N, C-alpha and C positions, 0 to 999 in steps of 0.2 A: 069639914070644908076644903081643908089642904088635900086629904085623900080623896076627891072628888078632882079638885084641881090638878092634882097630880095623875090623875087616870086621864082626865082630859087630854094633857100634855102626850101621855103615852100613847094615846090614842090617834093624836095627831102627826107622832113620830112615825106611825106604822104606815104601811103601805094602802090601807083601806081608809084612810082619811078621806073625809067627804066636807061637804058645807056646812051641814047638821053638826058634825063634831066640832068645826069649826066656831060656831057658833054657839056651841057648850061652853068651849073654851074663852070665849070672850066674854060670855054671861058669868062664868065663874070669876075669871079674872075683875070684872065689875063689882062683882058682890064683895070679893076680898079687898078692892082699893079703898083706899083711905088717904086722898091726893095720889101719892106714888108707891104706896105700899105696896100693891100687887107687884111691883118688881123685885121686892124683898122677898115676899111669899113666892116668888119664881124662880128666886135665885137659892133661897133655903131649901126648897121643895126639889130641886135638881142639883145643887149643891153646886152652882156656877157662879161665876164673877158677873159685874154689871155689864160690860159689854157684850158677854156672850149670851146672857138672858136678855138684852137688847137687839141683838142680831138674830135670837131665836124668834122672838114676837114678830120683828120685821118680817122674817123668812114666811111666817106664816100669813101676816097679811098679804103679803106677795102673791106666794102659793095659791091663796085661794083667790084672790081678786081674779087672777088668772084663770082659774078654776072657772068661776062663776062668768067669766065674759065668752069662753069657751060654751058654756052651755047655751048661752043666747043667740 
């Protein structure tokens, strides 16, 4: 599970990220989630701090919300 989550994160950080990859990331983060434990997994996977993990997740949310709005 962590390897799949790490791969999804890596793909989102790449230039070829799309809404399908973002959906996969959200799905995997929800599978890992037990309350807020997905954040711990994200931190451990990327070896980052709380605030960096939160900023990264929020960045993904806004990036792909804007992407989806542009597609409409």
